[in-house]
KEKE-3310 file (N, C-alpha, C; in steps of 0.2 Angstrom, whole numbers, plus 5000, padded with zeros to 4 digits):
npx = (5010:4998:4984:4976:4963:4955:4946:4930:4913:4902:4893:4901:4912:4923:4920:4918:4933:4941:4936:4938:4953:4950:4946:4959:4966:4971:4967:4956:4938:4934:4925:4908:4899:4882:4873:4860:4849:4852:4861:4863:4860:4866:4877:4883:4882:4895:4889:4877:4882:4885:4873:4866:4873:4869:4858:4854:4863:4856:4849:4850:4852:4858:4870:4882:4894:4895:4904:4914:4929:4944:4960:4969:4985:5000:5019:5026:5026:5021:5008:4996:4984:4971:4974:4976:4961:4957:4960:4955:4941:4944:4946:4936:4927:4931:4929:4914:4910:4905:4892:4876:4872:4876:4884:4897:4910:4926:4942:4952:4972:4983:4995:5007:5020:5019:5004:4986:4973:4957:4944:4927:4911:4900:4897:4887:4875:4868:4856:4851:4862:4876:4891:4902:4916:4925:4941:4949:4959:4970:4963:4962:4975:4976:4965:4975:4983:4980:4972:4983:4988:4998:5013:5012:5021:5032:5039:5042:5050:5059:5062:5068:5080:5087:5090:5099:5111:5114:5127:5129:5129:5120:5106:5097:5101:5099:5085:5083:5086:5074:5063:5064:5061:5046:5042:5038:5049:5051:5058:5054:5056:5066:5062:5064:5050:5044:5036:5020:5007:4997:4998:5008:5022:5033:5043:5060:5071:5081:5094:5098:5103:5116:5129:5126:5130:5141:5154:5165:5168:5163:5161:5174:5175:5165:5157:5160:5158:5140:5138:5145:5133:5123:5122:5120:5109:5100:5102:5094:5082:5065:5059:5059:5053:5053:5067:5070:5063:5068:5082:5080:5075:5084:5096:5095:5096:5089:5084:5079:5071:5070:5057:5047:5038:5036:5049:5061:5074:5086:5091:5093:5103:5099:5107:5106:5115:5125:5123:5126:5123:5121:5126:5116:5121:5133:5138:5132:5123:5109:5100:5108:5105:5093:5093:5083:5086:5092:5110:5114:5106:5111:5124:5119:5113:5125)
npy = (4899:4900:4895:4900:4891:4897:4901:4894:4903:4908:4920:4927:4933:4936:4947:4959:4959:4964:4972:4981:4982:4989:5002:5005:5008:4998:4987:4984:4984:4972:4966:4961:4950:4943:4950:4955:4972:4977:4992:5007:5016:5006:5003:4993:4992:4985:4980:4974:4968:4954:4952:4947:4937:4928:4926:4920:4911:4903:4895:4885:4873:4866:4868:4874:4883:4894:4901:4904:4907:4911:4915:4917:4920:4925:4924:4933:4949:4940:4942:4951:4962:4959:4950:4938:4941:4932:4919:4917:4919:4905:4894:4896:4892:4880:4873:4873:4888:4896:4896:4900:4914:4914:4922:4931:4940:4951:4956:4964:4966:4976:4977:4968:4962:4953:4951:4949:4940:4940:4933:4930:4919:4910:4891:4884:4884:4891:4881:4876:4866:4860:4865:4854:4848:4839:4832:4845:4853:4844:4844:4856:4861:4852:4856:4868:4865:4861:4869:4880:4871:4862:4845:4840:4827:4830:4842:4841:4829:4836:4846:4840:4837:4847:4850:4839:4845:4851:4857:4847:4839:4832:4821:4832:4843:4839:4843:4857:4861:4858:4860:4874:4875:4875:4861:4847:4837:4819:4806:4788:4773:4769:4776:4790:4803:4814:4827:4837:4850:4842:4830:4816:4818:4810:4797:4792:4780:4780:4775:4780:4793:4791:4792:4804:4816:4829:4826:4841:4852:4863:4882:4892:4905:4909:4906:4915:4927:4927:4928:4942:4946:4943:4949:4961:4963:4958:4970:4979:4974:4970:4957:4940:4936:4948:4949:4934:4938:4949:4943:4934:4941:4949:4942:4930:4920:4907:4906:4895:4888:4877:4867:4875:4890:4900:4898:4892:4881:4884:4884:4883:4889:4890:4895:4902:4903:4900:4886:4881:4875:4879:4875:4883:4886:4886:4899:4909:4908:4905:4911:4925:4927:4931:4943:4955:4967:4985:4990:5000:4997:4984:4986:4993:4984:4977)
npz = (5024:5036:5047:5059:5073:5084:5101:5105:5109:5116:5114:5107:5109:5100:5090:5100:5103:5091:5089:5096:5091:5081:5084:5090:5080:5072:5065:5053:5048:5034:5027:5026:5027:5025:5033:5034:5035:5048:5058:5055:5042:5038:5043:5057:5075:5086:5096:5088:5081:5085:5093:5081:5077:5087:5088:5074:5076:5087:5078:5082:5097:5106:5100:5111:5112:5100:5094:5078:5078:5068:5063:5051:5041:5031:5025:5032:5021:5009:5002:4998:5006:4999:4992:5002:5007:4995:4996:5010:5007:4998:5008:5018:5011:5008:5021:5023:5026:5019:5012:5005:5013:5026:5040:5041:5045:5042:5046:5044:5053:5057:5067:5067:5059:5049:5035:5039:5043:5055:5057:5058:5062:5061:5070:5063:5053:5037:5036:5050:5054:5063:5057:5051:5060:5066:5068:5065:5068:5059:5046:5040:5040:5028:5018:5017:5011:5000:4993:4990:4983:4986:4990:5003:5007:4998:4999:5015:5013:5006:5015:5025:5020:5018:5030:5034:5028:5038:5049:5064:5081:5086:5089:5097:5093:5078:5079:5084:5071:5061:5069:5070:5055:5056:5064:5072:5077:5083:5094:5094:5102:5092:5080:5069:5073:5062:5063:5058:5056:5065:5059:5057:5044:5042:5042:5050:5051:5066:5067:5058:5060:5063:5057:5048:5060:5065:5072:5082:5077:5079:5076:5083:5081:5074:5085:5096:5091:5087:5102:5105:5098:5102:5114:5113:5105:5115:5123:5118:5116:5123:5127:5126:5114:5105:5106:5100:5086:5078:5078:5069:5058:5055:5054:5051:5060:5072:5088:5097:5111:5126:5139:5151:5144:5149:5155:5152:5152:5145:5129:5109:5095:5079:5066:5052:5040:5041:5041:5053:5069:5087:5104:5116:5129:5128:5121:5129:5146:5147:5158:5157:5144:5145:5157:5152:5158:5157:5153:5163:5174:5176:5180:5192:5201:5202)
capx = (5001:4995:4975:4972:4956:4953:4943:4923:4908:4893:4894:4905:4918:4928:4919:4923:4940:4941:4931:4942:4959:4948:4946:4964:4969:4975:4963:4950:4933:4935:4920:4904:4891:4874:4870:4854:4848:4855:4861:4860:4868:4870:4884:4880:4889:4896:4883:4873:4885:4884:4865:4864:4877:4866:4850:4856:4865:4849:4841:4852:4854:4863:4876:4885:4899:4893:4908:4921:4933:4948:4965:4973:4993:5004:5022:5028:5023:5021:5003:4993:4975:4965:4976:4974:4956:4954:4961:4950:4936:4944:4946:4931:4920:4930:4926:4907:4908:4903:4886:4870:4865:4881:4885:4904:4916:4933:4946:4964:4976:4989:4999:5012:5027:5014:4997:4986:4967:4955:4939:4923:4906:4893:4899:4880:4877:4859:4851:4852:4865:4884:4896:4908:4923:4930:4947:4946:4966:4974:4957:4961:4981:4974:4962:4978:4989:4975:4972:4994:4994:5004:5013:5015:5026:5039:5041:5043:5057:5064:5068:5071:5089:5090:5093:5104:5116:5117:5132:5124:5133:5117:5101:5093:5102:5095:5079:5081:5083:5066:5058:5066:5059:5040:5038:5039:5053:5054:5059:5050:5054:5071:5062:5063:5043:5043:5027:5018:5000:4995:5000:5017:5024:5037:5046:5065:5077:5085:5102:5101:5106:5124:5133:5126:5131:5148:5156:5173:5165:5161:5167:5171:5176:5157:5153:5161:5154:5136:5139:5143:5126:5114:5123:5119:5100:5096:5101:5092:5073:5062:5058:5064:5049:5054:5074:5068:5059:5074:5088:5079:5071:5091:5102:5094:5098:5083:5086:5075:5070:5068:5058:5045:5039:5040:5052:5066:5080:5090:5092:5102:5105:5102:5114:5104:5119:5132:5122:5128:5120:5126:5122:5117:5126:5142:5138:5129:5120:5101:5099:5110:5102:5084:5092:5081:5089:5098:5115:5117:5101:5115:5128:5119:5114:5129)
capy = (4897:4898:4896:4897:4893:4901:4895:4896:4905:4910:4929:4929:4938:4939:4952:4964:4958:4963:4979:4985:4985:4994:5008:5008:5010:4996:4984:4986:4978:4975:4963:4961:4947:4941:4953:4958:4978:4977:4996:5014:5018:5001:5001:4992:4993:4980:4976:4975:4961:4951:4950:4946:4931:4923:4925:4917:4903:4900:4889:4877:4875:4861:4871:4880:4889:4893:4908:4902:4914:4911:4921:4918:4925:4924:4923:4946:4952:4939:4941:4958:4962:4955:4940:4936:4939:4927:4914:4916:4916:4898:4891:4895:4887:4870:4870:4872:4891:4900:4891:4908:4916:4914:4929:4930:4944:4949:4961:4963:4968:4978:4975:4964:4964:4952:4951:4945:4941:4936:4928:4927:4919:4903:4886:4885:4884:4892:4877:4876:4862:4862:4864:4847:4851:4831:4831:4849:4851:4841:4844:4863:4861:4848:4863:4873:4863:4860:4875:4882:4865:4860:4841:4841:4825:4831:4847:4836:4827:4843:4851:4834:4833:4853:4851:4838:4847:4861:4854:4847:4835:4827:4822:4837:4850:4842:4844:4862:4864:4856:4866:4881:4875:4873:4854:4845:4829:4816:4799:4784:4761:4764:4777:4798:4806:4820:4830:4848:4850:4839:4822:4812:4818:4805:4792:4788:4775:4781:4772:4782:4799:4790:4795:4814:4819:4830:4830:4840:4853:4874:4888:4895:4911:4911:4906:4924:4930:4925:4930:4947:4947:4941:4954:4969:4962:4957:4974:4982:4970:4971:4951:4935:4936:4951:4945:4927:4942:4952:4939:4929:4942:4954:4940:4923:4916:4906:4904:4888:4887:4873:4870:4879:4893:4907:4898:4890:4879:4880:4885:4883:4894:4892:4898:4898:4906:4896:4882:4876:4874:4880:4875:4890:4887:4886:4903:4912:4905:4908:4917:4929:4930:4933:4947:4962:4973:4988:4989:5003:4993:4978:4987:4996:4977:4973)
capz = (5027:5045:5049:5068:5073:5089:5105:5104:5115:5116:5116:5101:5110:5095:5088:5103:5104:5084:5087:5100:5090:5073:5089:5089:5075:5071:5062:5048:5046:5027:5023:5032:5024:5027:5041:5032:5034:5053:5060:5054:5038:5035:5049:5062:5080:5088:5101:5083:5077:5089:5092:5074:5076:5093:5084:5072:5082:5089:5077:5084:5104:5106:5100:5117:5109:5091:5088:5074:5074:5063:5059:5042:5040:5028:5028:5031:5014:5003:4999:4998:5008:4993:4987:5006:5005:4993:5003:5013:5004:4995:5014:5021:5005:5007:5028:5025:5032:5013:5009:5005:5020:5033:5044:5040:5047:5040:5051:5043:5055:5057:5072:5068:5053:5043:5034:5042:5044:5058:5051:5063:5061:5068:5066:5063:5045:5036:5040:5056:5057:5065:5053:5051:5065:5067:5068:5064:5064:5054:5039:5041:5038:5022:5015:5015:5004:4992:4990:4989:4979:4991:4989:5008:5006:4995:5005:5021:5010:5003:5020:5028:5015:5019:5036:5033:5027:5040:5056:5070:5082:5092:5087:5098:5090:5074:5082:5083:5065:5061:5073:5065:5050:5060:5063:5077:5080:5093:5094:5100:5097:5088:5075:5072:5065:5059:5063:5056:5054:5067:5057:5056:5041:5041:5047:5048:5059:5073:5067:5050:5060:5067:5050:5049:5065:5064:5079:5082:5071:5080:5073:5087:5078:5074:5091:5099:5084:5090:5108:5105:5097:5108:5120:5110:5103:5122:5128:5113:5116:5129:5133:5122:5108:5103:5104:5093:5080:5078:5075:5063:5053:5052:5054:5049:5067:5076:5096:5100:5117:5130:5144:5150:5138:5152:5161:5150:5157:5141:5121:5105:5089:5073:5062:5044:5035:5040:5042:5060:5076:5092:5109:5120:5137:5126:5120:5134:5148:5149:5163:5155:5140:5145:5158:5147:5160:5153:5154:5167:5179:5180:5185:5197:5204:5205)
cpx = (5000:4987:4976:4968:4957:4949:4936:4924:4903:4891:4897:4909:4920:4927:4921:4930:4945:4939:4940:4950:4956:4947:4953:4969:4972:4973:4958:4946:4932:4929:4915:4897:4885:4871:4865:4856:4851:4858:4858:4864:4869:4879:4882:4885:4889:4893:4878:4875:4888:4878:4861:4867:4872:4862:4849:4857:4859:4845:4845:4855:4857:4870:4875:4889:4900:4900:4912:4924:4942:4953:4970:4978:4997:5013:5026:5022:5020:5012:5001:4986:4972:4966:4974:4966:4953:4955:4957:4944:4935:4941:4939:4924:4923:4930:4918:4905:4904:4896:4883:4868:4872:4886:4892:4907:4922:4936:4951:4963:4983:4996:5006:5015:5022:5007:4992:4975:4961:4947:4934:4917:4902:4896:4892:4877:4869:4854:4850:4856:4872:4887:4904:4916:4927:4935:4950:4953:4969:4967:4959:4968:4980:4969:4967:4981:4985:4975:4977:4993:5001:5007:5018:5023:5034:5042:5043:5051:5063:5069:5069:5079:5089:5091:5098:5113:5118:5123:5130:5127:5130:5110:5096:5095:5100:5087:5077:5081:5079:5064:5061:5061:5049:5037:5044:5044:5051:5053:5058:5052:5060:5068:5058:5055:5045:5036:5026:5011:4996:4993:5007:5016:5029:5039:5053:5067:5080:5092:5103:5105:5113:5129:5132:5129:5139:5154:5165:5170:5163:5164:5168:5173:5170:5151:5154:5159:5144:5137:5137:5137:5120:5115:5121:5110:5098:5097:5098:5080:5072:5059:5059:5058:5053:5063:5073:5069:5065:5080:5085:5077:5078:5095:5103:5094:5092:5085:5078:5075:5068:5065:5048:5042:5041:5045:5059:5070:5086:5088:5096:5100:5105:5103:5110:5111:5125:5129:5124:5121:5123:5121:5123:5121:5133:5142:5136:5123:5115:5099:5102:5105:5095:5086:5090:5080:5089:5103:5116:5110:5109:5120:5127:5116:5121:5134)
cpy = (4897:4901:4896:4895:4895:4898:4899:4900:4904:4918:4930:4936:4939:4943:4958:4964:4962:4971:4983:4987:4989:5001:5010:5010:5004:4988:4987:4982:4979:4972:4961:4958:4944:4942:4956:4967:4981:4985:5002:5015:5012:5000:5001:4993:4985:4976:4972:4969:4958:4946:4947:4937:4925:4922:4922:4909:4898:4897:4883:4875:4871:4863:4875:4886:4890:4898:4902:4907:4909:4914:4915:4922:4921:4925:4933:4947:4948:4938:4948:4957:4959:4950:4938:4934:4932:4921:4913:4914:4906:4894:4890:4890:4880:4869:4870:4878:4898:4899:4901:4908:4914:4919:4928:4936:4945:4954:4961:4968:4971:4978:4971:4965:4958:4953:4947:4945:4938:4937:4927:4926:4912:4896:4879:4885:4888:4887:4876:4869:4862:4858:4858:4853:4845:4834:4837:4854:4849:4842:4852:4864:4858:4852:4867:4870:4862:4866:4879:4877:4863:4850:4842:4838:4827:4838:4844:4835:4832:4846:4847:4835:4842:4853:4847:4839:4854:4854:4853:4840:4830:4826:4829:4843:4848:4844:4852:4866:4861:4861:4875:4881:4875:4866:4851:4837:4825:4809:4793:4776:4764:4770:4784:4800:4812:4824:4837:4844:4844:4833:4824:4812:4811:4801:4791:4786:4780:4780:4777:4791:4800:4794:4801:4818:4821:4833:4835:4847:4862:4877:4892:4903:4913:4911:4915:4929:4933:4929:4935:4949:4948:4947:4960:4969:4961:4963:4983:4981:4972:4963:4946:4935:4940:4950:4941:4932:4946:4949:4935:4937:4947:4952:4933:4918:4914:4905:4901:4886:4881:4872:4872:4887:4901:4904:4893:4891:4881:4884:4881:4889:4888:4895:4899:4900:4903:4888:4878:4879:4873:4880:4881:4893:4887:4894:4910:4910:4909:4911:4923:4932:4934:4939:4954:4969:4980:4988:4994:4997:4987:4981:4992:4990:4977:4978)
cpz = (5032:5046:5059:5069:5082:5095:5102:5111:5114:5115:5112:5105:5105:5092:5092:5104:5097:5084:5093:5096:5085:5080:5090:5087:5072:5068:5057:5047:5038:5023:5029:5028:5026:5034:5040:5032:5041:5054:5056:5047:5036:5039:5056:5068:5082:5091:5093:5082:5079:5092:5090:5075:5083:5091:5080:5072:5086:5086:5076:5095:5107:5104:5107:5114:5102:5087:5084:5071:5070:5061:5057:5042:5036:5030:5024:5026:5009:5001:5003:5002:5006:4994:4993:5008:5003:4994:5005:5011:5004:5002:5017:5016:5006:5015:5027:5026:5023:5010:5010:5012:5026:5034:5044:5044:5047:5041:5048:5052:5053:5060:5073:5056:5046:5040:5037:5044:5050:5055:5059:5061:5064:5066:5067:5054:5044:5037:5046:5059:5059:5059:5055:5056:5067:5064:5063:5061:5057:5046:5036:5036:5028:5014:5011:5009:5000:4990:4986:4985:4981:4992:4996:5008:5003:4997:5010:5018:5010:5009:5025:5025:5015:5027:5036:5030:5032:5047:5061:5073:5087:5090:5089:5094:5081:5074:5079:5077:5063:5066:5071:5060:5050:5058:5070:5076:5086:5088:5098:5093:5090:5080:5076:5069:5065:5059:5060:5054:5058:5065:5060:5047:5037:5044:5046:5053:5061:5069:5059:5053:5063:5060:5046:5057:5063:5069:5081:5080:5071:5080:5081:5088:5078:5081:5097:5097:5089:5098:5109:5102:5097:5113:5117:5108:5112:5124:5124:5113:5125:5132:5126:5113:5104:5098:5097:5086:5078:5075:5068:5058:5050:5053:5054:5053:5070:5083:5094:5107:5124:5139:5144:5147:5141:5155:5156:5151:5151:5132:5117:5099:5084:5068:5054:5041:5035:5042:5047:5064:5080:5099:5114:5125:5133:5120:5123:5139:5149:5153:5162:5149:5139:5151:5154:5153:5155:5156:5161:5176:5181:5182:5192:5203:5208:5212)
residu = (UNK:UNK:UNK:UNK:UNK:UNK:UNK:UNK:UNK:UNK:UNK:UNK:UNK:UNK:UNK:UNK:UNK:UNK:UNK:UNK:UNK:UNK:UNK:UNK:UNK:UNK:UNK:UNK:UNK:UNK:UNK:UNK:UNK:UNK:UNK:UNK:UNK:UNK:UNK:UNK:UNK:UNK:UNK:UNK:UNK:UNK:UNK:UNK:UNK:UNK:UNK:UNK:UNK:UNK:UNK:UNK:UNK:UNK:UNK:UNK:UNK:UNK:UNK:UNK:UNK:UNK:UNK:UNK:UNK:UNK:UNK:UNK:UNK:UNK:UNK:UNK:UNK:UNK:UNK:UNK:UNK:UNK:UNK:UNK:UNK:UNK:UNK:UNK:UNK:UNK:UNK:UNK:UNK:UNK:UNK:UNK:UNK:UNK:UNK:UNK:UNK:UNK:UNK:UNK:UNK:UNK:UNK:UNK:UNK:UNK:UNK:UNK:UNK:UNK:UNK:UNK:UNK:UNK:UNK:UNK:UNK:UNK:UNK:UNK:UNK:UNK:UNK:UNK:UNK:UNK:UNK:UNK:UNK:UNK:UNK:UNK:UNK:UNK:UNK:UNK:UNK:UNK:UNK:UNK:UNK:UNK:UNK:UNK:UNK:UNK:UNK:UNK:UNK:UNK:UNK:UNK:UNK:UNK:UNK:UNK:UNK:UNK:UNK:UNK:UNK:UNK:UNK:UNK:UNK:UNK:UNK:UNK:UNK:UNK:UNK:UNK:UNK:UNK:UNK:UNK:UNK:UNK:UNK:UNK:UNK:UNK:UNK:UNK:UNK:UNK:UNK:UNK:UNK:UNK:UNK:UNK:UNK:UNK:UNK:UNK:UNK:UNK:UNK:UNK:UNK:UNK:UNK:UNK:UNK:UNK:UNK:UNK:UNK:UNK:UNK:UNK:UNK:UNK:UNK:UNK:UNK:UNK:UNK:UNK:UNK:UNK:UNK:UNK:UNK:UNK:UNK:UNK:UNK:UNK:UNK:UNK:UNK:UNK:UNK:UNK:UNK:UNK:UNK:UNK:UNK:UNK:UNK:UNK:UNK:UNK:UNK:UNK:UNK:UNK:UNK:UNK:UNK:UNK:UNK:UNK:UNK:UNK:UNK:UNK:UNK:UNK:UNK:UNK:UNK:UNK:UNK:UNK:UNK:UNK:UNK:UNK:UNK:UNK:UNK:UNK:UNK:UNK:UNK:UNK:UNK:UNK:UNK:UNK:UNK:UNK:UNK:UNK:UNK:UNK:UNK:UNK:UNK:UNK:UNK:UNK:UNK:UNK)
# end
């Protein structure tokens, strides 16, 4: 479960963003709460929704960007739309956004493979007070864990033990495994920090990793197979995000890129089916991997 807090604004541009999705047929307004009787026959226009939110938020003139825009998504279709909406209600209540009179818009989006909702409301409560936003990202994750009954410490320990079962020969490769599981890992002062949800969840002595490295264990046959797979999917995908998605969903292989988002200098492959990590440069050079031209276009260049 992921809750992403999107940028605020003074003009509630999130309404226009979601309504454009609706007009394209890839989203639907599934819930509208506490907007009074605005709109003809109870169906307000996007401009009327924005105007109402701005007037409601004017009760506290100190808040310049009152928009609260949240995206909540689950893994794939593990939750139905109604189940995710129920989760969203619990999340908003825990965060202080479900007091009587709080105007809320909930849109369901259908342009990705996972069930996800977008929520638009104001950071000001019905009494004109700003809703607490201190340490927002950390508190957001704590709310998710509380609702789901997740013991974050036990989960991190379980994932760490699972990562140790992979074949890897460097700390960078271990980081790639944990990154594929959604963690940020870094080393400082001979200590490895494992971070998720904006906070450090676990600390491990760096020396403990020496016994985990498995040198000279590269499966050359699998490496050749992965090279053919990468070339095949590269030639059918339009960009690296689609490539990552296809390899993960169809083959259980994660690509972890290094460097700038738009200009990575390298990558690693985490092969979950074989529990192995491969250095990308030894499979296919990154510039070749990201050459999304068609085979004919490459031939014409040559």
